N, C-alpha and C positions, 0 to 999 in steps of 0.2 A: 616156778614152773607151772604151766597150765596143762592139765590132763583131763580129757573127756573120755568117759567110758560109756559105751552104748550096750544095752541089754535088751534082748527080745524075750518077753515073758509070756508063756502060755502053758498052763498046767505044770508049773515048775515048783510046786511046794516042797518036793523032796530035796532038790539040789539048790534051791534059791538061798536058804540060810547059809550054806557053805560058801557060795559065791560072794554074798554080801559080807560074810565074816572075813574072807580073804581080801576083799577090797578095803575093809576097815584096817586090817593088818598092814596093807601097803600104805595106807594113809598115815598110820602111826610110825611105821618103819622109816619112810622117806620124808616125813614131815611135810607132806604136800599141803600147801596153803590154798591152792586154787584147783580143787578137784570138783568135777561136775559129773554126775551120773545121770544119763538120760535113759529112761526105761520105756520101751514101747510095750504097753500092757494090753494084750489081746484077752478079751473077757474069758476068764478061765472057769473051770468047774470045780476047782479046789480052793484052798485058802491062800493062794499066792498073793492076792491083794492084801489080806490081813498081815502077811509077813512084810510086804512093802510098807504098809502104813505103820507098822511097829518100827521098822528101820528109819522111816522118815521122822519119827518123834525123837530119835537119837541124833540124827544128822539132817536137820531141816533145811539147811542152806545149800546142800550139795546134790539133792535128789530132785529130779523132775520126772513126772509120770505123764506119758502121752497115752490116753486110752484109745482103743480102736473100736469104733462103732460100725465099721464097714463089714460087709458080708465076707466071710472067709471062703476061700476057694477049696476045691478038693485036693489041690496040689500043695504039699507042705513047702516045697521050695519056693513057690510063688508067694505064699504067705510070709515066709522069712524074708524074701526080697522086698516085699512091700513094707515090712517092719523096718528093715535096715534103711530103706530110702526115707521113711518118715523120720528116723533118728538123724539122718544126715541133713535133713532140711533145716 
């Protein structure tokens, strides 16, 4: 079974460990052999990147990080839409 999970990450250091832990539990519970996690990382002001780098050391083959170097807009919804479109590409 192939599963792709897309995450938009921007200043998510509080909730990110919980999300990644739940993904790990799904991986162990269902025995997913072809899991891919695509993360659109918008340059954050917290330690979200450190959390992602720690996770990638445990699961190096399933995680792909797409960094965002584009200028953020003032509209949160536009930023989320941009991130989701980048994940879908």
